[in-house]
C-alpha positions, 0 to 999 in steps of 0.5 A: 946536306950535313948531318944535324942534330934538329931541334925543335923549339916551336910549332902551331899546330892547327887541327878542325873537326867538322865540316865548315873550317877554313882559313881566309888570307890577306887578299881575299881567298879562302882555304878550306881546313880538312876535318881531323876526322878525315885523317883519322880514317886514314890513320886506320886505313893505314892499320890494314894497309901498312901503305901510307903515303895517303897520310904523309900526302895528307900532312904535306897538303894540310895548310899552314898558317899565314901572317893577317890570317883571319881562322872561321869556324863555321856551323857544326865546327870546331878549330883547335890553335896550339902554339909552343916555343923556348922563348929563347928560340934558337937559343934555348933556355933550359927552364920552365919559365922558358917555356910558353904556350897558347892554346885557343880552341875556336867553337861554331861560327867564331872568328879571330886573326893572328898577327906577328909571325915570328921564326928562326933556324940556325945552325951552330956548326961546332954543336952541329945543333940546329934549332928551329921553330916558328911562333905567333905573337898576337891573336885577335877573337872577332865572335863566336864562343872560345876555351883558351889559356895561355902559359907563361907568356906577356902577350895580350889577348885582344877583342873588341873591348877589352884586352885579356892579359894571363898573367905567367899561367890561365885559361877562361872560356870567352863568348865574344861579340863586338859590343861586348866579351862575357867570360868565365876566366880560371885563377892557376893555381900555377907557383908565379901566376896573377889572376887574368885583367881585363883592360876595357880599351875604351875607358883604360880601367883595368879589373884582374880576375883570381878568387879561388871560386869561379866567376863571370867577368864581362866586358862592356864597351863602358865598363867591366862587371863580375858575378860570383858563383852564384850569379853566373849565367848559365852557360857558365854553371857547368863548366865540364861538360864546356871544356869536355864539348870542346876537347871532343874534337882531340878525343875523336882524333884516335883511330881505332885501336886493332887491339891484335896489330897493337899487341904485335907492335908492343911485341916487337919494339924491343927488338926492333929498337936494339937492332937500332942502337946495334946498328948505330954501334956498329956504324961509329967503328965504319969508315965512309967508305965501309957505309957507302959499300955497305949501302950497294950492297944492300941496294940502295941507289947512294947520291952526292948528298948521302955520300957528304951525309956517310963523311959526317955519320961517324963524327956526328955518332961520337958526338951523340956518345960525348952528348950523353944520348946513345948511353940514354937510348941504351939506358930506354931501350933495356927499359923496354925490353925489360917490360915487354919481357916481364909481361909475357906474350899472353899478358901483352895480349890481354893489355893490348885488349884493355888500352884499344876499349879504354880508347872507345871507351873515352870517346863515349864517357867524353861525349857524356860528358858533353851534356847539360843536367836536363840532358840538353847538349853542349855542342848544341848550344854553342850553335846558336847565339847565346842570352844573358842577364842584364847587368843590373844588381837584382841579377849579381852584377857589380860594375868592379871597373 
């Protein structure tokens, strides 16, 4: 196998928190999505044993999303799907507008379907660059509560009663059922953002939410309604608590950090990087035969595949130097060594203890933020069906489409 500069230009990440997350394939087969807590425990175990075989197996066996999959979160379970890609795909474009993303958090008892998968894998023989990746074009919300953000994409978010388009950039909370979508969109402040556009699937009428203050947009089978800040339904009144409720699954994925082990990693990082760069400099001037001999002396098994890679290695290192990658690595090395030497061992130990404590504090603080002003937990609120006020003028609802 030839040696290449491996560049991922699109990825799909899936994670779950809680015991009842699974994928339903097009053929009806159900696949369990392991909770992130399992990986967190394995990482904590690795810090003690330094054996990463269990982590590698967990990640290797983790289910991948496929065309037509339905993702389902049951009771006491949340799911996160992250889709990020460069619009140039195998010919990436160096422009922030070309970096697209879709972030989807699913609350308990929710369901969505994905389709329109695209993948690419192309190698430039001249530059030795391999660009590969994947994306999901279509997301259809079936039912449940979601927190969603789209950036730099014109792809439409589909629901039973409405088509939703994030003009360049946008996000919001969406409570979806067969007959209505209740939502609290947030107008993005990004340059070029044009609000969140709702289209009623039956009437074809549209409304674009772009208020600078919080608002609630409701789409029913035959209409679009708006409520201003003071009339929004209760569930949308504390959006910080709602956001924290979903993002808590990310903070819970942070493993417990051993401050002593973390401090040693910082202290050794500069030396490890220096050895790595030094080895690369040395190998740059060695012939393939010299490299092969060096590996055999170290006890490594030199397979035909490795032999082929050894022949390419000097040229690859030369290309890295020509692209400025070696200079960037040396620059980073000098910064890291300067950082660790400037801090000194005593301060590194102190920093590691503070950092480990702050990570534990993040989990506690995030949990506190998930409560309403009267002490109710949004985790509990999302477990049960939500109730909404009538769509009448008395309750601040104005028909806008």
